[in-house]
C-alpha positions in Angstrom: 179.9 147.3 136.0 177.7 149.7 133.9 175.0 151.2 135.3 171.3 150.3 134.5 170.1 152.4 131.6 167.0 154.5 132.5 164.2 154.8 129.2 163.9 158.1 128.4 160.0 159.5 128.1 158.7 161.0 125.1 157.7 164.5 125.4 154.3 165.6 125.3 152.6 165.7 122.4 155.5 164.0 120.3 154.3 160.8 118.0 155.5 157.6 119.5 157.5 155.7 116.8 155.5 151.9 116.3 157.6 149.3 114.3 156.0 148.4 111.1 154.4 145.3 111.0 152.8 143.9 107.2 149.4 143.0 107.7 149.2 139.1 107.3 146.2 139.0 104.6 148.7 141.0 101.8 150.5 138.9 99.7 154.3 139.5 99.0 154.8 141.4 96.0 155.8 138.8 93.8 152.9 136.1 94.6 150.7 139.4 94.3 151.5 139.5 90.4 151.3 136.4 89.6 147.8 136.2 91.2 146.8 139.0 88.9 148.2 137.7 85.8 146.7 134.2 86.1 143.1 135.9 86.8 143.9 138.1 83.5 144.5 134.4 81.7 141.8 133.0 82.8 139.3 135.5 81.8 140.9 135.5 78.7 140.7 131.4 78.4 137.4 131.6 78.9 136.7 134.3 76.4 138.2 132.0 73.9 136.4 129.0 75.6 132.9 130.5 74.8 134.0 131.8 71.3 135.0 128.1 70.2 131.9 126.5 71.3 130.3 128.7 69.3 132.0 128.4 66.6 132.6 124.6 66.6 128.5 124.8 67.1 128.5 126.5 63.8 130.6 124.2 62.2 129.7 120.8 64.0 126.1 121.5 64.6 122.9 120.1 63.0 120.8 123.2 61.3 117.3 123.4 62.1 115.0 125.9 60.9 112.2 127.6 63.5 109.4 129.9 63.4 108.5 132.2 65.6 105.1 133.9 66.6 104.7 137.6 65.7 107.7 139.5 67.1 106.3 142.9 68.3 108.6 145.7 67.4 107.8 148.0 69.9 110.2 145.4 71.8 113.1 147.8 70.4 112.2 151.0 72.2 113.3 150.0 75.4 116.4 147.8 74.3 118.0 146.0 71.4 116.8 142.6 71.5 113.4 140.7 70.7 112.3 138.4 73.2 110.7 135.3 71.2 108.0 133.1 71.4 108.7 129.8 69.2 105.6 127.5 67.5 107.5 124.8 70.1 107.2 126.7 73.0 104.1 126.0 74.1 102.9 122.4 73.1 100.0 120.2 74.0 100.1 117.5 76.4 99.7 114.5 74.4 103.3 114.7 73.0 104.7 114.2 76.9 106.3 110.8 77.0 106.9 110.9 80.3 105.4 108.3 83.1 105.0 111.3 85.5 103.4 114.6 85.1 106.3 117.2 84.0 107.5 119.5 86.6 108.6 123.4 86.2 111.8 123.7 85.9 112.5 120.2 84.9 114.8 119.8 81.2 112.8 117.7 78.6 114.3 116.4 75.3 111.9 117.8 72.4 112.1 115.3 69.2 112.1 117.8 65.9 111.0 116.6 62.5 111.2 118.5 59.1 107.8 119.6 57.5 107.5 121.7 54.8 111.0 123.0 55.7 110.2 123.6 59.2 110.7 122.0 62.2 108.0 120.8 64.3 107.9 119.1 67.4 106.4 115.5 67.6 107.7 114.4 70.9 108.3 115.5 74.7 110.6 113.4 76.7 112.2 113.5 79.9 115.6 112.0 78.9 116.8 111.8 76.1 116.0 109.2 73.6 116.5 107.9 70.5 115.4 109.4 67.2 115.0 108.2 63.5 116.0 109.4 60.3 115.3 112.9 59.5 114.6 114.2 63.4 116.9 116.1 66.0 116.7 116.6 69.7 116.8 120.5 71.2 116.7 120.6 74.8 114.4 122.7 76.4 113.2 123.4 80.4 109.3 123.7 81.5 108.3 126.9 82.0 104.7 126.3 83.0 102.2 123.3 82.7 98.4 123.3 82.2 95.7 120.5 81.8 96.3 120.0 78.2 99.4 121.9 77.1 103.0 123.0 78.4 105.0 125.8 78.0 109.2 125.5 77.2 112.2 127.3 77.2 115.1 126.5 75.3 117.8 129.7 76.2 117.3 130.9 72.4 114.7 133.2 73.3 116.3 136.5 73.1 117.8 137.9 70.2 119.9 141.1 69.3 118.5 142.2 66.1 121.0 143.7 63.5 120.4 147.3 62.2 118.9 145.9 58.9 116.4 143.7 60.0 115.1 146.5 62.7 114.3 148.3 59.6 112.2 145.2 58.5 110.2 144.9 61.3 107.6 147.5 61.0 104.6 145.6 62.8 104.3 142.3 64.5 105.9 139.9 61.9 106.6 136.2 62.1 110.6 135.5 62.3 112.3 132.3 60.6 115.1 131.3 62.5 118.3 129.6 62.0 119.5 127.3 64.8 122.4 125.5 64.8 122.6 122.5 67.6 125.9 120.8 68.8 126.3 117.0 69.0 126.7 117.5 73.0 123.2 119.6 73.2 124.8 123.2 73.1 122.0 125.3 70.6 122.5 128.8 69.3 120.8 131.1 66.8 122.7 131.4 63.8 120.6 133.5 61.5 117.3 135.8 61.8 114.9 136.4 58.9 111.6 138.5 58.9 108.3 136.7 57.2 105.9 138.6 55.4 102.7 139.6 58.3 100.4 137.4 58.5 96.9 138.4 57.2 94.4 139.8 59.4 
């Protein structure tokens, strides 16, 4: 019959060995590698989807021309883009076709009609309306409302100006902006031209 063994105490100051335990939150190496690859693929697909949506908007969308208020070139001293304010950004209240007063940040649908080569707003609806020949719809959002007017945003207010156009913009000048509107409602700027400064 064997005698019971007595554990040998560790010498003073000697490190005590502890069994290595893998943290429960760490993924095994194969799964971790697959997860990283999945993340990379998702990012690539997102970039391709954004580029594809932009290309489809250019190819399939309706092209309209809008005018802006004079853009100040001093904006370019601090960043390489302009903040655009369109002539259809501030509209009179009589164009509103809703039954209730428009609320801030609410989506609206602006009916545009071509007049002398430039599209102008002829009506603003709270829901997408039917339109007639020669008209198109640009979706916007209410930024501010007053008693007799409203200010809208369209998601087209920031434009990164190419170097050639920067050289042309010497003083506050109006711009002519070509916008493509996709059948599903997405809009994007296709081209910006600097117009002669308005006479003072």
